[in-house]
C-alpha positions in Angstrom: -67.9 23.4 12.2 -69.4 19.9 12.2 -67.5 16.8 13.4 -66.6 15.6 9.9 -65.1 19.0 8.9 -63.1 19.1 12.2 -61.8 15.6 11.6 -60.6 16.3 8.0 -58.8 19.5 9.2 -56.9 17.6 11.9 -56.0 14.9 9.5 -54.6 17.4 7.0 -52.4 19.0 9.7 -51.1 15.6 10.7 -50.1 14.7 7.1 -48.2 18.0 6.4 -46.5 18.2 9.7 -42.8 17.2 9.4 -42.8 15.9 13.0 -45.7 13.6 12.3 -43.6 11.8 9.7 -40.6 10.9 11.9 -41.7 7.3 11.9 -41.0 7.2 8.1 -37.3 8.1 8.8 -37.4 11.1 6.4 -34.5 13.6 6.5 -35.5 17.1 5.7 -33.3 19.6 3.9 -33.3 21.9 7.0 -31.9 19.0 9.1 -29.0 18.5 6.6 -28.1 22.1 6.8 -28.1 22.1 10.6 -25.8 19.0 10.8 -23.4 20.3 8.2 -20.3 22.2 9.5 -17.5 24.1 7.8 -14.9 21.8 9.4 -16.4 18.9 7.4 -16.0 20.8 4.1 -13.2 19.8 1.8 -12.1 21.2 -1.6 -9.9 19.9 -4.4 -7.9 22.0 -6.9 -5.5 21.1 -9.7 -2.1 22.6 -9.3 -1.5 25.4 -11.7 -0.2 24.2 -15.1 0.8 20.8 -13.7 -2.0 18.8 -15.3 -3.0 15.8 -13.3 -1.7 16.9 -9.9 -4.3 17.6 -7.3 -4.5 19.1 -3.8 -7.4 18.3 -1.4 -7.7 20.3 1.7 -10.1 21.3 4.6 -11.6 24.7 4.1 -11.5 25.6 7.7 -7.7 25.2 8.3 -6.1 25.8 4.9 -6.0 29.1 3.1 -5.6 28.5 -0.6 -3.1 30.8 -2.3 -2.0 29.1 -5.6 0.7 31.7 -6.4 3.3 30.9 -9.1 6.9 31.5 -8.1 7.5 34.3 -10.7 4.9 36.5 -8.9 6.4 36.1 -5.4 8.4 38.9 -3.8 12.0 38.9 -5.2 13.4 38.4 -1.7 11.4 35.2 -1.3 13.5 32.0 -1.3 11.0 30.5 -3.8 11.0 33.4 -6.2 11.8 32.5 -9.8 12.8 35.4 -12.1 10.6 34.6 -15.0 7.7 32.3 -15.9 8.8 28.8 -17.1 6.8 25.9 -18.3 7.1 23.9 -15.1 7.4 26.1 -12.1 7.1 26.1 -8.3 3.8 27.2 -6.6 3.0 28.5 -3.2 -0.1 26.4 -2.7 -1.5 27.5 0.6 -1.2 28.2 4.3 -2.1 25.4 6.8 -3.0 26.4 10.3 -2.7 23.4 12.7 -4.5 24.4 15.8 -3.6 21.2 17.6 0.1 22.1 17.3 -0.4 25.8 17.6 1.6 26.1 14.4 1.2 27.0 10.8 3.0 25.8 7.6 3.3 27.1 4.1 2.8 24.4 1.5 4.7 24.7 -1.8 4.6 22.5 -4.8 7.6 21.8 -7.1 7.6 19.7 -10.3 11.2 18.9 -9.6 14.2 19.1 -11.9 13.1 16.0 -13.9 9.4 15.4 -13.4 9.8 14.7 -9.7 6.6 16.3 -8.3 6.6 16.9 -4.6 4.7 19.0 -1.9 7.0 20.8 0.5 6.1 22.0 4.0 7.8 25.1 5.5 7.3 26.3 9.1 6.8 29.9 10.1 10.6 30.3 10.6 11.2 29.4 6.9 12.6 25.9 7.8 11.6 22.9 5.7 10.0 20.3 7.9 9.4 17.7 5.2 8.4 16.9 1.6 6.1 14.3 0.1 6.4 13.1 -3.5 2.9 12.8 -4.9 0.5 13.4 -7.7 -2.4 13.7 -5.2 -2.1 15.1 -1.8 -4.9 15.2 0.8 -4.9 17.0 4.1 -7.4 16.2 6.9 -8.1 17.9 10.1 -6.7 15.2 12.4 -3.0 15.9 11.5 -3.1 13.3 8.8 -1.8 13.7 5.3 -2.5 11.2 2.5 -0.6 10.9 -0.7 -0.8 8.8 -3.9 0.7 8.7 -7.4 2.9 6.7 -9.7 6.0 8.9 -9.3 9.5 7.8 -8.3 8.2 4.4 -7.6 6.9 1.2 -9.3 3.1 1.8 -8.8 0.5 4.2 -7.6 1.8 4.3 -4.0 -0.6 5.3 -1.3 0.9 6.6 1.9 -0.2 8.2 5.1 1.7 10.8 7.2 1.3 12.7 10.4 2.6 16.2 10.9 4.5 17.4 14.0 5.9 20.9 14.8 9.3 20.1 13.3 8.8 17.1 11.0 6.5 15.0 8.9 6.5 11.2 9.7 5.2 8.4 7.5 2.8 6.0 9.3 4.1 2.5 8.6 2.0 0.0 6.7 2.4 -3.8 6.6 2.0 -3.6 2.8 1.4 -1.1 0.1 -1.5 -1.8 -2.1 -0.6 -2.4 -5.8 -3.5 -4.0 -7.6 -1.9 -4.3 -11.1 -3.2 -7.1 -13.3 -1.5 -8.3 -16.5 0.3 -10.9 -18.6 3.8 -12.0 -17.6 6.5 -11.0 -20.1 9.1 -13.5 -18.6 9.2 -16.6 -16.5 9.0 -15.7 -12.8 9.8 -17.6 -9.7 7.4 -17.6 -6.8 8.5 -18.1 -3.2 6.6 -19.3 -0.1 7.5 -16.3 2.1 9.4 -13.0 2.1 12.7 -14.6 3.0 12.8 -16.1 -0.5 14.4 -19.3 0.9 11.9 -21.8 -0.5 10.8 -21.9 -4.1 7.0 -22.5 -4.5 6.7 -22.7 -8.2 7.6 -21.1 -11.5 5.0 -19.0 -13.3 5.6 -18.8 -17.0 5.6 -16.1 -19.6 2.1 -15.5 -21.0 0.3 -16.4 -17.8 -2.1 -13.8 -16.2 -1.2 -12.7 -12.7 -2.1 -9.9 -10.3 0.5 -8.0 -8.3 -1.5 -7.5 -5.1 0.8 -5.9 -2.5 4.4 -4.6 -2.0 6.5 -5.0 1.1 7.9 -1.6 2.1 11.4 -1.1 0.9 14.3 -1.1 3.3 16.2 2.1 4.2 18.9 1.4 1.7 16.5 0.4 -1.1 15.4 3.1 -3.6 12.1 1.3 -4.4 10.0 -1.7 -3.4 11.5 -5.0 -4.7 9.4 -7.6 -2.8 5.8 -8.3 -4.0 2.9 -10.7 -3.2 1.3 -11.9 -6.4 -1.7 -14.1 -7.2 -1.6 -16.5 -10.1 -4.6 -17.1 -12.5 -5.3 -20.2 -10.4 -5.5 -18.1 -7.2 -2.2 -19.3 -5.7 -0.3 -16.6 -3.7 3.5 -16.3 -3.6 6.3 -13.7 -3.3 8.5 -12.5 -6.1 11.7 -10.5 -6.0 12.2 -7.9 -8.7 15.2 -7.9 -11.0 16.8 -4.7 -12.2 15.4 -4.9 -15.7 11.9 -5.1 -14.2 12.0 -1.3 -13.5 11.8 -0.9 -17.3 8.7 -3.0 -17.6 10.3 -6.4 -18.3 8.0 -8.3 -15.9 4.7 -6.8 -17.0 3.6 -4.0 -19.4 2.0 -1.6 -16.9 4.5 -2.3 -14.1 7.6 -0.1 -14.3 9.5 2.6 -12.4 8.2 6.1 -13.1 11.0 8.6 -12.4 14.8 8.8 -12.6 
């Protein structure tokens, strides 16, 4: 082999060698497979015949069951004697290794369109329930929920699970993000004490309801909101009872009983 042939052979090996291309920051398919683990894998399913309700879960700790209540053992507390249009579901089994515990997750549409996910421990005791249209479980004991149900907006919440209870993790505000045209004159205040009037925003003006202050323990829903006017001025509003029926803005109303 002459020098030129040897040189061309070495050059071709350099070009096709994956290691020789590291300086180009290229990721190979084999690298992706090696870095992917089952614990990082998530799946999402729609709950039975409850259109628009979703459950997202980690494949390594949740065993999906999706069993309707009429197919359960007749001695089961969640058994229902016959199929009905809206029915309870045994969704899955969640093994929480950090707590050395496991929970059965059920879904119920509620007596009057009040969808919720219910958590039962291995002794059959209910440790908590979360009203939601979307529920997501992650591997760090965190549960996330969202949905416009039994509230004024698509409420996004975060929870942590313990052996005997589920606790909501507090937020300074709940994100709302609803834009629209005011249907009535509205007073804006400088702070959440509602002691000092900032201005009146009039019917027909465009506003954005940005955030809600969490409701108090004796309040059934959030009544205090931070809004932004079409001129970019921020202020607080306090809901009136008729606002639950959409009196303030078309797409802003209480969904539920």
